[in-house]
N, C-alpha and C positions, 0 to 999 in steps of 0.2 A: 504494500500500500504506500502511496506517495505521502510525503509529509504534508500536514495542514499548517497553514500560516495564520496570522492575525493581521489582516490588511485593512487599515482604517481610512487611509487617504488615497487620492487619485495617484499620487507619486508612488505609494506603496504598491498599488495594484499594477501600475505600469511596469515598475521595476521587477516585480515577481514574474510577470508574463515574459519579459525579455530574458531574465536570468534562467528561466526554465524552458526557453526556446518554444514558447507557446504563441508565436506570431508577433508581427510588428506592422506598423503602418508606414508604407513606403513614402507617404506624403510628409512624414515628419513626426517626431516624438511629441512636439507641442500640441498637434492636433489630436493625437491619441490620448494625451493626458486630459484634454477637454472632454472626450468621450467618457473616460473613467470618472471625471469630476461629476458628470451627470449621474452616473451610477452611485457614487459616494453620497451625493446629496439626496438620493431617493431612498437610502436605506433607513430602516426603522431605528428607534433608539436602542442602543446597545447591540446593534447588528453590525457585523463586519464580514469581510470576505475571507474565505479560507483558501481560495484558489482564484486565479484570473487568467484570461486568455484573450487574444485579439484575432479577429477574422473578418472576412467580408460576408455580409449577411444578405439573405434573400428568403422570401416566403417559400414554403415547401413546394407549392404548386408551380413555382417558377424556377426551380433549381436545375432544370435540364434544358439543353439546347438541341440542335439537330443531331440525329443519330449519325455515327460514323460507321466505317466498315466493321462488321462483326456484331452490329446491333447495340454497341455500347454508347451511352449518351455522352456528349461532350459538355463538360461543365462550363457554364457561362461565368467564368471567374471575374471578368472585367465588366460584366453587365449586371452585377448585383446592385443592391441598394447602397453599397459603400461599406466602409470599415465601421465596425461596432466594438464596444467594450463589453466583455462578459465576465461575470463573477459567480462563484458558488459561495453561499453565505452560511454562517453558523446557524441561521434560522431555516436551513434546509431549502433554500430557494436558489434558482438560477435566474439571475437578473442580467439584462442586457440593454444597452442604450447607445444612442448616437447623438452627438452634439451638432447642431446646425444654427447658424445665425437666426435669432428670433424664434427658433422652433427646435425643441429638444424632444426626442422620442425615447421613452423608457418603458420596458415591459418586464414581467417576471412570471415564472411558473414554479409551483412547488415541485420539488424533486420527486415526490411520490406520485405526481400526476404524469410523469414521463413514461410512455408506453414502449418506445423503441428508440435505440441509438444505433445508427447504421453508418459507419465510415465507408465511403466509396472513393477509391483512389485510381488514378490513371498514371501515365508515364511521369508527369511532373506534378500536375495539380490534383486536387481531390476536394471532397467535401464530406461533412458528417451531417446526416439527417437526424433531426430531433423531432420526434412525434410525441405529442402530449394530449391530454384531454381537452386542452384549449388550443394553444398556438402550435403550428407545425412550421419548422423553418430549417434552413441549412446554413452551415458555416463553411466557407471556402478558404483554403490556403494550400500550401504545398502538401504533398502526400504524407511526409514525415510529421509535419505539424498537425495535420488532420488526425493522424493516429494518436498523437499525444493528447489532443483536445478530447477526442472520443474517450480515451482512457480516463481522463479527469471526470467527465460527466458520468461515465459508467461506475466509477468508484463511489461517487456521491449517491447515486441511486442504490448501489449495492449496500452502502452503509445504512441507508434508510430501511431497506428490507431486512437487514440483519440486526436492526435495533441499535446500531452505533450512530446515534444522532449527535451532530457536532455540539449542539447547545446543551447536551447532557453533561459535558465535561465540567468538572468542578475543581475548586482549589482548596487545598488544606490550609485553613487560616493560620494555624500555629506554625507549620513548617514551610509555608508558601511554596509547596510542591505541587506541580501540575499533575492532576489525576485524570487518567483516561476514563471513559464511560464505564469500562468493565473493571476498573480498579477502584473500588469503593471501600472506605474504612468500615470495619465490622459494626461500628456504633452509628453509622449513618446510612439512611435509606434514601435512594434517589428514585423518585417516581418517574415512570416513563413520560416523555413529552408528547403532547398531542399536537399533531401537525394540522393547522387550519387551512382552509381555502385562502390563498394569498389575496385575491381580489377583495373578498369580504373582510379579511383581517385588516388590510391596508385602509379600506374605506372607513371601517369603524374606528381605527386608531387615529386617522386623519381628522375625523369628525370630533373625536374626544379631545384631541390636541387643540383644535380650533376653539372648542368650548372652554378649555382652560385658558387660552390666550385672551378670550373675551370675558374672563373672570366669571363664567357661568358655573364652573366647578373649580375646586382647589387643585394644586399640584399633587397633593397626597391622594385625592380621589382619582385623578388621572393615572397616577402610578399604580394604584390598586386595580383599576380597570384594565390597564395594560398587562399587569402580571397575570390576572385571571384569564384574559383573552389569549395570551401566549401559552397558557397551560402551566405556568410556574407556581400557581397556588391551587 
């Protein structure tokens, strides 16, 4: 299993993707950091990325071009919607976004909603199809990068199915020792985390946060609501 990081900022996310050879933006690092900035600003309170990657994004139905000899589809690498930033978070979400002047696009899907992850590679280029209960899309890059990206997503989904949820990780307050989900002190019980529908959860948290900012509820009431919604209480 690949290591999981704690990536809080756009710079952290960009650096992780580059250091782990998980894609890059040929138009420049400055632009890709803007894509990751959109991701970072969309995350929930206390949510961070555990993995990040870069690729050219397109909707699932549009990820194939004309067929070539042998019946194999030719990936439309340069006819996609452009470069996107992607992260897998400790709240078990796959979040992806693109920055554009005056218009930013950001979407997310719960990892446990992903039904299929299919890397398709050719001589140089390739793409990984991601099919979920909601969005279906493909991420394009070179075939070696595509395989690494597919592995990251597959590991995230596998962790969900095997009960190794990122947000179940705890810390030993006395020894400040990081504890993995399966390494729990005998005097401590960690209840399994409930994974909520992302769209519903985000809408409810956004509404509650707005109510707090308008002084309709207190910060303590907002935090209590958030903890219960996220299954931490």
